[in-house]
Structures are given as C-alpha cells and as structure tokens.
C-alpha positions in Angstrom: -31.7 15.1 0.1 -32.4 17.2 3.2 -30.0 15.3 5.3 -27.3 15.7 2.6 -27.9 19.5 2.5 -27.6 19.6 6.2 -24.1 17.8 6.1 -23.1 19.8 3.3 -24.0 23.1 5.5 -22.2 21.6 8.5 -19.1 20.8 6.3 -19.0 24.3 4.7 -19.3 26.0 8.2 -16.4 23.6 9.4 -14.5 24.5 6.4 -14.8 28.3 7.1 -13.8 27.7 10.7 -10.7 25.9 9.5 -9.8 28.6 7.0 -10.1 31.3 9.7 -8.0 29.3 12.0 -5.5 28.8 9.2 -5.4 32.8 8.5 -5.0 33.2 12.4 -1.9 30.9 12.2 -0.6 32.7 9.1 -1.1 36.1 10.9 0.7 34.9 14.0 3.8 33.9 11.8 3.9 37.4 10.4 3.9 39.1 14.1 7.6 38.7 14.9 6.7 38.9 18.7 4.5 35.6 18.8 5.9 32.5 20.4 4.9 30.6 17.4 6.7 33.1 15.1 9.9 33.1 17.3 10.0 29.1 17.1 9.4 29.2 13.5 12.3 31.7 12.7 14.6 29.9 15.3 13.8 26.4 13.4 14.4 28.3 10.1 17.5 29.7 11.4 18.8 26.3 12.6 18.1 24.6 9.4 19.9 27.1 7.4 22.8 26.7 9.7 22.8 22.8 9.6 22.4 23.1 5.6 25.8 25.3 5.7 27.3 22.8 7.9 26.1 19.8 5.8 27.5 21.7 2.5 30.9 22.5 4.5 31.2 18.5 5.6 30.6 17.3 2.2 33.1 19.5 0.6 35.6 18.3 3.5 34.7 14.8 2.6 35.4 15.2 -1.0 38.8 16.8 -0.1 39.5 13.8 2.2 38.4 11.4 -0.7 40.8 12.9 -3.1 43.8 13.1 -0.7 43.2 9.4 0.4 43.2 8.5 -3.5 46.6 10.2 -3.7 47.9 8.5 -0.7 46.9 5.2 -2.2 48.7 5.9 -5.3 51.8 6.8 -3.3 51.4 3.6 -1.3 51.1 1.4 -4.4 54.3 3.0 -5.9 56.2 2.8 -2.8 55.2 -0.8 -2.5 56.5 -1.4 -6.3 59.8 0.4 -5.6 60.2 -1.4 -2.2 59.8 -4.7 -4.4 62.2 -3.5 -6.9 64.8 -2.6 -4.1 64.5 -5.9 -2.2 65.1 -7.8 -5.5 68.2 -5.7 -6.3 69.3 -6.1 -2.8 68.8 -10.1 -3.1 70.9 -9.8 -6.4 73.7 -8.0 -4.7 73.9 -10.7 -2.0 
C-alpha cells in the first residue's frame, strides 16, 4: 500500500508539472511576440491560404469538368454530322 501511495504521489506531482508546462505553452501562444506564437500564427495563416487555394482549384476543376462534358457532346454531334455528310457525299458520287 505504501509503495502504491508513493507511486500515486509521484504521478500526481508529475501531472502537476505537466499541467504547469501546458499552461506556460498556452500563455506563450497568447503573447504574439514569442517565437512559438509567431510560428503558430504563421502556420495558421498558411493553412487558411492553402484552404482558399484548394477551394478555388476545386471550383476551377468543376468548371473544367462541365466544359469538358460540353465539348464531348459537341464532338459526338459533329461525328454524327460528319457521318451523315460522308454518306450524302457517297450517294452524290
């Protein structure tokens, strides 16, 4: 029982140290002059920019898909028209 109580006390003190360290890290993020905060905000800004670029590229991809589908329809129509004109030309000969 004594060994378990010692281990419990050791773990509780380690837990307190970790909580203190976590609070210090949280405080360093709140201060915009720290290196950690600058890197965090820089990474956050970069993430937002990449998300915006991704959204823009997804929209462009959708636009190109629609355009491609239209061109495929036109190609099929032109192939049918070409076949019709070819058969008419053969009949004329």
